[in-house]
C-alpha positions in Angstrom: 163.6 162.1 202.8 163.2 165.9 203.3 164.2 167.8 206.4 160.5 168.4 207.1 159.9 164.7 207.2 162.9 164.1 209.4 161.7 166.7 211.9 158.0 165.5 211.9 156.9 164.0 215.2 153.5 163.0 214.0 150.1 164.7 214.6 149.9 167.3 217.4 146.2 168.0 217.7 143.8 165.7 219.6 141.8 165.0 216.5 144.9 164.2 214.5 146.1 161.8 217.2 142.7 160.1 217.3 142.8 159.6 213.6 146.3 158.3 213.7 145.5 155.9 216.4 143.0 154.2 214.1 145.4 154.0 211.1 146.4 150.4 211.6 142.8 149.3 211.9 141.8 151.3 208.9 144.6 150.2 206.7 144.1 146.6 207.5 140.5 146.8 206.5 141.1 148.5 203.1 143.2 145.6 201.7 140.2 144.4 199.7 140.5 145.1 195.9 137.6 146.3 193.8 136.6 146.5 190.1 137.9 150.0 189.7 139.4 152.9 191.5 136.1 154.6 192.2 134.8 151.5 194.0 138.1 151.1 195.9 138.0 154.8 197.0 134.4 154.4 198.1 135.2 151.3 200.1 138.2 153.0 201.7 136.1 156.0 202.6 133.4 153.9 204.1 136.0 152.0 206.2 137.4 155.3 207.6 133.9 156.6 208.5 132.7 153.4 210.0 135.8 153.1 212.1 135.2 156.6 213.3 131.6 155.8 214.2 132.1 152.4 215.8 135.8 152.3 216.9 136.0 148.5 216.6 138.1 146.9 219.3 138.1 143.2 218.3 138.8 141.2 215.2 135.2 140.2 214.7 134.1 143.8 215.0 136.6 144.8 212.3 135.3 142.0 210.1 131.7 143.3 210.5 133.0 146.9 209.7 134.5 145.4 206.5 131.3 143.7 205.6 129.3 146.9 206.1 131.6 148.8 203.8 131.4 146.0 201.2 127.6 146.2 201.3 127.7 149.9 200.8 129.9 149.6 197.7 127.7 146.9 196.2 124.6 149.0 196.7 126.3 151.8 194.8 127.2 149.5 192.0 123.7 148.1 191.8 122.3 151.7 191.7 124.8 152.6 188.8 123.7 149.5 186.9 120.0 150.3 187.3 120.7 153.9 186.2 122.5 152.7 183.1 119.6 150.3 182.3 117.1 153.2 182.5 119.4 155.4 180.4 119.7 152.7 177.7 116.0 152.1 177.6 115.4 155.9 177.4 117.9 156.2 174.5 116.3 153.2 172.6 112.8 154.7 173.1 113.8 157.8 171.1 114.0 155.7 167.9 111.2 156.6 165.5 110.0 153.0 165.3 109.3 152.9 169.0 107.5 156.2 169.0 105.2 155.1 166.1 104.4 151.9 167.9 103.3 153.8 170.9 101.0 155.9 168.8 99.5 153.5 166.3 99.8 149.9 167.5 97.3 148.6 164.9 98.7 150.4 161.9 102.4 150.6 162.3 103.1 149.9 158.6 106.2 150.7 156.7 104.8 153.9 155.3 104.4 155.4 158.8 107.7 154.1 159.9 109.4 155.8 157.0 107.5 159.0 157.7 108.7 159.0 161.3 112.3 158.2 160.2 112.2 161.1 157.8 110.7 163.4 160.5 113.5 162.5 162.9 116.0 163.7 160.3 114.0 166.9 159.8 113.0 166.1 156.2 109.3 165.9 156.8 107.3 168.8 158.2 103.7 169.2 159.1 101.8 171.1 156.4 98.2 172.2 157.4 97.2 173.1 153.8 98.4 169.8 152.4 96.6 168.1 155.3 93.3 169.7 154.4 93.7 168.8 150.8 94.3 165.1 151.7 91.3 165.0 153.9 89.1 166.5 151.2 90.4 164.0 148.6 89.8 161.1 150.9 86.2 162.3 151.6 85.5 162.7 147.9 86.8 159.2 147.0 85.1 157.5 150.0 81.8 159.2 149.1 81.7 157.3 145.8 80.8 153.7 145.0 84.1 153.0 143.1 82.4 150.2 141.1 80.4 153.0 139.4 83.6 154.6 138.1 83.4 153.8 134.4 86.4 155.9 133.2 87.9 159.3 133.1 84.6 160.9 132.2 83.0 159.7 135.5 85.9 161.3 137.4 85.5 164.6 135.6 81.8 164.7 136.3 81.6 163.4 139.9 85.1 163.9 141.4 86.5 167.4 140.6 89.1 167.4 143.3 90.4 164.0 142.3 90.5 165.1 138.7 92.6 168.3 139.6 94.9 166.2 141.7 95.6 163.7 138.9 96.1 166.4 136.3 98.5 168.3 138.6 100.4 165.0 139.3 100.7 164.3 135.5 102.0 167.9 134.9 104.4 167.6 137.7 105.7 164.2 136.5 105.4 165.2 132.8 103.3 162.1 132.1 100.1 161.6 130.2 97.3 159.8 132.0 98.1 156.5 130.4 101.7 156.6 131.5 100.8 158.0 135.0 98.4 155.1 135.6 101.0 152.7 134.2 103.6 154.2 136.6 101.3 153.7 139.5 101.2 150.0 138.7 97.4 149.6 138.2 97.0 149.7 134.4 95.3 146.6 133.2 95.3 147.4 129.5 98.0 146.6 126.9 101.4 148.0 127.8 103.0 150.2 125.2 106.6 151.4 125.5 106.9 155.0 124.4 110.2 156.3 123.2 111.1 160.0 122.9 113.9 161.0 120.6 116.9 162.5 122.6 117.1 166.2 122.5 113.5 166.7 121.4 112.7 170.4 122.2 109.2 169.4 123.1 110.5 167.6 126.2 110.8 170.7 128.3 107.3 172.0 127.6 104.7 171.0 130.2 101.9 168.8 128.9 98.5 170.4 128.4 95.3 168.8 129.7 94.4 167.7 126.2 97.8 165.9 125.8 97.5 164.3 129.3 94.0 162.8 128.5 94.6 162.0 124.8 94.8 158.2 125.4 92.1 157.8 128.0 90.2 155.3 125.9 93.0 152.8 126.3 92.6 152.8 130.1 90.1 150.3 131.5 87.6 151.4 134.2 89.0 148.8 136.6 92.4 150.5 136.4 90.8 153.8 137.5 88.9 152.0 140.3 92.0 150.3 141.6 94.0 153.6 141.4 91.3 155.4 143.4 91.2 152.7 146.0 95.0 152.8 146.4 95.1 156.6 146.4 92.6 156.7 149.3 94.8 154.3 151.3 97.9 156.2 150.5 96.3 159.5 151.5 95.0 158.0 154.7 98.5 156.8 155.6 100.0 160.2 154.9 97.3 161.9 156.9 98.0 159.7 159.9 101.7 160.2 159.5 101.2 164.0 159.4 99.1 163.9 162.6 101.9 162.1 164.3 104.3 164.8 163.3 102.2 167.5 165.0 103.1 166.2 168.4 106.2 164.2 167.4 108.6 166.0 169.7 106.3 166.0 172.7 105.4 162.3 172.2 109.0 161.3 171.8 109.8 162.9 175.1 106.9 161.2 176.7 108.0 157.8 175.4 111.5 158.5 176.5 110.5 159.4 180.0 108.2 156.3 180.3 110.8 153.9 179.0 111.5 150.9 181.2 114.4 148.4 181.1 113.8 144.7 180.4 111.6 143.5 183.3 113.6 140.4 183.8 116.9 142.2 184.2 115.3 144.9 186.3 113.8 142.3 188.6 117.2 140.7 189.0 118.8 144.0 189.9 116.1 144.7 192.5 116.6 141.2 194.0 120.3 142.0 194.3 119.5 145.3 196.0 117.1 143.7 198.5 119.6 140.9 199.4 122.4 143.5 199.9 120.2 145.8 202.0 119.2 142.8 204.2 122.9 141.8 204.6 123.8 145.4 205.6 121.0 145.5 208.1 121.9 142.1 209.6 125.6 143.0 209.8 124.9 146.3 211.5 122.7 144.6 214.0 125.4 142.0 214.8 128.0 144.8 215.2 125.8 146.8 217.6 125.0 143.7 219.6 128.7 142.7 219.9 129.6 146.2 221.1 126.7 146.3 223.5 127.9 143.0 225.1 131.5 144.2 225.2 130.6 147.4 226.9 128.3 145.7 229.4 131.0 143.2 230.3 133.7 145.8 230.9 
């Protein structure tokens, strides 16, 4: 014990003496233990302030003070749980799958989901030029009766944009038309495995249009028809995915802000809050009534 402590005679000011006079009451009420130090501190603080406000004189008044403090702590806990539920819902809503569902309920296929996932990683960006090309290709395909597509010659004569698109793809992939259609999985003709000798210097040279179309006679018209049908669907999916990307960031924020926790859990939390608020109000009323009676009888 220090000299300062030995010489201390307790509080000297009126305010200090008033606080000291309530110490035994306050310390007796703070004996309750809570889940963590934050709850314990809040409970202790509530006890101190409630004792200041109501100056309980009887055992039952002190019990009611304790109950009021307990209600206050539980209300804080309920609020924290509710905040955590909303934060979790908001975090989960940022997932690309949830954003795509909010935009395209009827067509949330795997292609769109993958596009959104790629976008969330920054690997897919909106390209206005590519968007216009896709729309033009879709329009050209959809304007035709695909059952009339008799072969490559029909595409050359009636579908110039589709022809250029296929040739560009073949050059890009270094495939002739036969292998390109085979690669797309829609070739209905006989399958021939083509082998190229290792180290062939011709491998690095881009194919010419004549080389690309040299085996068109082996490709059935139904293969072209099926390819065009699938191409239209693929381009349409890509177009919708690109449209989503235009407002992806804004839409993600909107979905995040509108996210709601599980209704059943949220309802349970709200019932807990209502019950605790009623308990607080009832306890406060009982305390005020007791003090009113005590004062009137004195």
